[in-house]
C-alpha positions in Angstrom: 5.0 -5.7 25.5 7.7 -6.8 23.1 6.7 -7.3 19.5 8.5 -9.0 16.7 7.5 -7.2 13.5 8.1 -8.8 10.1 7.9 -6.8 6.8 10.1 -7.6 3.9 9.9 -3.9 2.7 10.2 -0.7 4.5 10.9 2.8 3.2 12.7 3.7 1.0 12.1 0.1 -0.3 8.5 -0.7 -1.3 5.3 1.1 -1.9 2.0 1.7 0.0 2.5 -1.2 2.4 6.0 0.0 3.3 4.8 3.6 3.9 1.8 2.3 6.0 4.3 0.4 8.2 6.4 3.6 8.7 3.3 5.6 9.7 2.4 2.8 12.1 5.8 2.9 13.7 5.5 6.7 14.1 2.5 6.1 16.3 4.1 3.2 18.2 7.1 5.5 19.0 4.7 7.4 21.2 3.8 4.4 23.3 6.7 3.5 25.8 4.9 0.3 26.7 5.8 -1.1 23.3 9.2 -2.4 22.3 9.5 -3.4 18.7 12.1 -5.3 16.6 11.4 -5.2 12.9 13.1 -7.5 10.4 13.1 -5.9 7.0 15.5 -5.3 4.1 18.1 -2.8 2.9 19.7 -1.7 -0.4 23.1 -1.8 1.2 25.5 -4.7 0.7 25.7 -5.5 4.4 23.0 -5.9 7.1 22.1 -2.7 8.9 20.6 -2.0 12.4 18.7 1.3 12.5 17.1 3.1 15.4 13.7 4.2 14.0 12.7 5.4 17.5 13.8 4.8 21.0 11.5 1.8 21.2 11.6 0.7 17.5 14.6 -1.0 16.0 14.9 -1.9 12.3 17.0 -5.0 11.4 17.7 -4.4 7.7 18.9 -7.5 5.8 21.1 -7.3 2.7 19.2 -9.3 0.2 20.9 -8.0 -3.0 18.0 -5.6 -3.6 18.4 -3.6 -6.9 15.1 -1.9 -7.4 13.2 0.2 -4.8 9.8 -0.9 -5.9 10.1 -4.2 -7.7 10.9 -7.6 -6.1 12.4 -10.5 -8.0 11.8 -14.1 -6.8 15.5 -14.4 -6.0 15.3 -11.4 -3.7 12.2 -12.7 -2.0 13.8 -16.0 -1.4 16.9 -14.3 -0.1 14.9 -12.3 2.4 13.1 -15.4 3.6 16.3 -17.3 4.2 18.0 -14.4 6.0 14.9 -13.4 7.9 14.6 -16.9 9.3 18.2 -16.7 10.5 17.7 -13.2 12.0 14.5 -14.2 13.8 16.3 -17.2 15.3 19.0 -14.8 16.6 16.5 -12.4 18.0 14.4 -15.1 19.7 17.6 -16.3 21.4 18.0 -12.8 22.9 14.5 -11.7 23.7 11.1 -13.1 24.8 8.5 -11.8 22.4 4.8 -11.5 23.4 3.5 -11.4 19.9 4.6 -11.3 16.3 3.1 -9.1 13.6 3.6 -10.2 10.0 2.9 -7.3 7.6 1.9 -9.1 4.4 0.8 -12.7 4.5 3.7 -13.6 2.3 6.6 -13.6 2.5 6.5 -12.1 6.0 3.7 -14.5 7.2 5.8 -17.5 6.3 8.5 -16.5 8.7 5.9 -16.0 11.5 4.5 -19.4 10.7 8.0 -21.0 11.0 8.1 -19.7 14.6 4.5 -20.4 15.4 5.4 -22.4 18.5 7.4 -19.5 19.9 4.7 -16.8 20.0 1.2 -16.0 18.7 1.2 -14.0 15.5 -1.1 -11.7 13.5 -1.2 -11.5 9.7 -1.9 -8.2 8.0 -3.2 -8.8 4.4 -2.1 -6.0 2.1 -3.1 -7.0 -1.4 -0.9 -9.2 -3.5 -0.6 -11.6 -0.6 -4.3 -12.6 -1.3 -5.0 -15.2 -4.1 -6.7 -13.5 -7.0 -5.5 -10.0 -6.2 -2.6 -9.7 -8.7 -2.9 -11.4 -12.2 0.9 -11.4 -12.5 1.0 -14.0 -9.7 -1.6 -16.3 -11.1 0.8 -19.3 -11.3 2.4 -18.5 -7.9 -1.1 -18.4 -6.3 -1.8 -21.9 -7.5 1.5 -23.2 -6.1 1.3 -21.3 -2.8 -2.3 -21.6 -1.9 -1.7 -24.7 0.4 1.0 -22.7 2.2 -1.1 -19.6 2.5 -3.8 -21.7 4.0 -1.4 -23.0 6.7 -0.2 -19.5 7.5 -3.6 -18.0 7.9 -5.0 -21.0 9.8 -2.3 -20.9 12.5 -2.4 -17.1 12.9 -4.2 -15.8 16.0 -5.7 -13.1 13.9 -5.9 -12.3 10.2 -6.7 -8.7 9.3 -7.3 -7.2 5.8 -6.8 -3.5 5.1 -10.2 -3.0 3.4 -13.6 -4.6 3.2 -13.0 -5.4 -0.4 -9.8 -7.3 0.4 -11.6 -9.2 3.2 -14.2 -10.3 0.7 -11.5 -11.5 -1.7 -9.7 -13.3 1.1 -12.9 -15.0 2.2 -13.4 -16.3 -1.3 -10.2 -18.2 -0.7 -10.9 -19.2 2.9 -14.6 -18.6 3.6 -14.5 -20.4 7.0 -11.9 -18.0 8.4 -12.9 -14.9 10.5 -11.1 -11.9 9.0 -11.0 -8.5 10.6 -10.6 -5.2 8.8 -8.2 -2.4 9.9 -7.9 0.2 7.1 -4.9 2.3 6.2 -4.7 5.7 7.8 -3.6 9.2 6.5 -1.8 12.1 8.0 -4.3 14.9 7.3 -1.8 17.5 8.5 0.9 16.4 6.1 -1.5 16.1 3.2 -3.8 19.1 3.0 -5.8 20.9 0.3 -4.3 23.9 -1.4 -6.1 27.1 -2.1 -7.9 26.9 -5.4 -5.4 29.4 -7.0 -2.6 26.9 -6.4 -4.2 24.2 -8.6 -2.9 23.9 -12.1 -5.9 23.9 -14.4 -6.4 20.5 -16.2 -3.4 18.8 -14.5 -4.0 15.1 -13.8 -1.9 13.3 -11.2 -1.1 9.6 -11.0 1.1 8.2 -8.2 1.7 4.5 -8.9 4.3 1.7 -9.5 4.9 1.3 -13.2 3.9 -2.3 -13.4 1.2 -4.0 -15.4 -1.5 -4.5 -12.8 -1.4 -0.8 -11.9 -2.8 0.0 -15.4 -0.8 3.2 -16.1 -0.6 1.9 -19.7 -4.4 2.3 -20.0 -4.3 5.8 -18.5 -1.7 6.8 -21.2 -3.9 5.0 -23.8 -6.8 7.4 -22.8 -4.7 10.5 -23.3 -5.2 11.0 -27.1 -8.9 11.4 -26.5 -8.4 13.7 -23.5 -5.9 15.8 -25.4 -8.3 16.2 -28.3 -10.9 17.8 -26.0 -8.4 19.6 -23.7 -5.3 20.8 -25.6 -3.8 22.2 -22.4 -4.2 19.1 -20.3 -1.1 17.6 -18.6 -0.5 14.3 -16.8 2.2 13.9 -14.1 3.1 10.3 -13.3 5.1 9.6 -10.1 6.7 6.2 -9.7 9.1 3.7 -10.9 8.8 0.2 -12.3 9.7 -2.3 -15.0 7.4 -0.7 -17.5 9.0 2.8 -17.4 10.7 2.6 -20.8 7.7 0.9 -22.4 5.3 3.6 -21.1 7.6 6.4 -22.4 7.6 4.8 -25.8 3.9 4.5 -25.7 3.5 8.2 -25.1 5.6 9.0 -28.1 3.8 6.5 -30.4 0.5 8.0 -29.4 1.7 11.6 -29.9 1.0 12.6 -26.3 4.6 12.8 -25.0 4.4 16.6 -24.7 1.4 16.2 -22.3 2.8 13.5 -20.1 5.6 14.0 -17.6 7.3 11.0 -15.9 8.7 12.2 -12.5 10.1 8.9 -11.5 10.8 8.4 -7.8 9.8 11.4 -5.7 10.8 11.6 -2.0 7.7 11.3 0.2 8.1 14.7 1.7 7.8 16.3 -1.8 4.5 14.5 -2.6 2.1 16.9 -0.8 3.0 19.8 -3.2 2.4 17.6 -6.2 -1.1 16.7 -4.9 -1.8 20.4 -4.1 -1.0 21.5 -7.7 -3.1 18.8 -9.4 -6.8 19.2 -10.2 -7.7 15.5 -10.5 -6.2 12.2 -9.3 -6.5 9.0 -11.4 -5.9 5.5 -10.1 -6.0 3.1 -13.1 -5.1 -0.1 -11.4 -6.7 -3.6 -11.6 -7.3 -4.1 -7.9 -6.4 -2.3 -4.7 -6.6 -3.3 -1.1 -6.8 0.2 0.4 -4.6 2.6 -1.6 -2.4 4.9 0.3 -2.0 7.2 -2.7 -5.8 7.5 -3.0 -6.0 8.5 0.7 -3.2 11.0 0.1 -5.1 12.5 -2.9 -8.3 12.6 -0.9 -6.7 14.3 2.1 -5.3 16.8 -0.4 -8.8 17.6 -1.6 -8.8 15.9 -5.0 -11.6 14.1 -6.8 -10.8 10.6 -7.8 -11.2 8.6 -11.0 -10.5 4.9 -10.3 -10.7 1.7 -12.3 -10.7 -1.9 -11.2 -12.0 -3.2 -7.9 -11.2 -3.2 -4.2 -10.8 -0.6 -1.4 -13.9 1.3 -2.4 -16.4 0.8 0.3 -14.5 2.9 2.9 -13.2 5.6 0.5 -15.6 6.3 -2.3 -18.9 8.1 -1.5 -19.7 11.1 -3.7 -16.0 11.9 -4.3 -15.1 9.5 -7.1 -16.0 8.2 -10.5 -15.3 4.5 -11.2 -14.9 2.8 -14.6 -13.8 -0.8 -15.6 -10.1 -1.7 -15.7 -8.4 -1.6 -19.0 -10.9 0.6 -20.8 -9.1 3.7 -22.1 -12.2 5.1 -23.8 -14.3 4.9 -20.7 -11.4 6.3 -18.6 -11.1 9.3 -21.1 -14.8 9.9 -20.9 -14.8 10.0 -17.1 -11.8 12.3 -16.9 -13.2 14.6 -19.6 -16.5 14.9 -17.9 -14.9 16.1 -14.7 -12.5 18.5 -16.4 -15.6 20.0 -18.0 -17.3 20.6 -14.6 -15.2 22.7 -12.3 -18.0 23.0 -9.7 -18.2 19.2 -9.6 -14.4 18.9 -9.2 -14.6 21.4 -6.3 -17.5 19.6 -4.5 -16.0 16.2 -5.0 -12.7 17.5 -3.7 -14.4 18.8 -0.5 -16.1 15.4 -0.1 -12.7 13.6 -0.5 -11.2 15.7 2.3 -14.2 15.1 4.6 -13.9 11.3 4.2 -10.1 11.4 4.6 -10.5 13.2 7.9 -12.3 10.2 9.3 -9.0 8.1 9.1 -6.1 8.6 11.4 -2.9 6.6 12.0 -3.4 6.9 15.8 -6.7 5.1 15.5 -5.2 2.4 13.3 -2.3 1.9 15.7 -4.7 1.7 18.6 -6.7 -1.1 16.9 -3.6 -3.1 16.2 -2.5 -2.7 19.9 -5.9 -4.0 21.0 -5.2 -7.1 18.8 -1.8 -7.6 20.4 -3.1 -7.4 23.9 -5.9 -9.8 23.2 -3.4 -12.3 21.6 -1.0 -11.9 24.5 -3.7 -12.5 27.2 -5.1 -15.4 25.3 -1.7 -17.0 25.1 -1.0 -16.5 28.8 -4.4 -18.0 29.7 -3.8 -21.0 27.6 -0.3 -21.4 29.1 -1.8 -21.5 32.6 -3.7 -24.7 31.9 
């Protein structure tokens, strides 16, 4: 089976969706029956062709990308234009059985352009669903008609969490939407022995953009520091709010307790999780957070704000508070830091839940979709 895969971001570019795609391809690399061409992007000034595995080829497009984790509208439009050209080239060379668009937009638009060439599946990841990201409120209004066309013509639409499915069905209640969650490598992300944990160390792994809410986590730090003078917060990630957040720490007098680590290579993340005592996700909305799964697999209790991605992940291992409420966030964090036995039991529960997710199972469910789409297309062609 030959698959055309579309994802505008792929490591090192992008965040959770990009990393999820990479893990998926690691599983596909073990299946010789699959041959995959993936159209994505590069930081380089010229297009690149990269062999990810013997049966997985990355076609990286030079779109003038400047930031690893933040996309400008110009860059998105550049990828759309060049992806359409690249897909035309690939279609002239190969016969594809199915197309997989990772993200309903912009990837889904390219699949929709070639809807008469092959059936396609759309994976909804978060910001590609109207209402998910407040920053895109105007764009959602303008793009809703296009989203509707993309989803309607897809053979399958799949969300990465039950919460995201609910949000998507608020937009298109008539559309059947499946759920395939993210997975986690529980051998890569594992708990440390208790002695390796740094007492009162909080970890946050997040893009530094407004909807991720790191500004509210920092806003909670004065109250936390007042009760726990030895507390420390490590923040991993980059984004357009980096300078503003650094200034916020200084203005609140907590800069000595907050460490900005910036971009951290993926292979170095497990050690950071193992040394932390608590993981905080302060975002507005999540589909299914890869970083929360990584923290859970590492045996950490979770404090989370906002909505989404909870039904599958949180059950006796997390405390949730409203988004944008630093006082409530400080209270939740403080309560856990005061209860080491609770931290330990919730961490064990996190690990237990994480062990129920695997990338091999996720990959297998997507392959089942591919095979159903392919057989349906062949049956329809026979009449």
